N, C-alpha and C positions, 0 to 999 in steps of 0.2 A: 045045466052047467056046463058046463064040456071044456075040452082042450087043456090049453097051457098056458100061462100067465105067465108075461116075462116083463122084465124090470132092466134097466139101464144104471144100475147102485152106483152112488157117487160111494168113497171108499167109507166116506164118516158116517153113509145109512147101513152097510151093510149088516148089521149085526142087530140094526131095526130087522132088516127082511128076514134076516134068519130067524131073528124069533117068534115071526112069524109060520115061520117051513116055508121059508125061499130059499135056495139049496143055490150054490153056481156054478153055472154052465161048465162040462166039466172040457166047450171048446177053446176055452182062456180067455172068450170074451168078460166085459163085463158084466153081463147081464147073469138077474136072475130067476130064476123057472120055481113057477110055484103051480106041484102039480093039484090035478082034479081030488084026489084020495087027502090032499093037504088041506086047501083048500079047507074042502070038507071039515076037517076034524079042526081048524081053526074056526073053523066056523059054528058048529055042534059046541064047543068051549066056551066059545062067547056069546052062546046065547043063552047058556045056566046062568052066566050072570048078568045081563041085561032083565031076564024074569026075575030078578030077585031083588 
């Protein structure tokens, strides 16, 4: 995995994306960004749940 994942989140979905680790883009757009580090944290946390 490399790079940054971006989504154009509708207002009703911002809370959901935030719970995954996305952060609002500081440039003022409605984009939300998931960094490589945050994506790996999300995957590690949920991988433990899937193994149970």
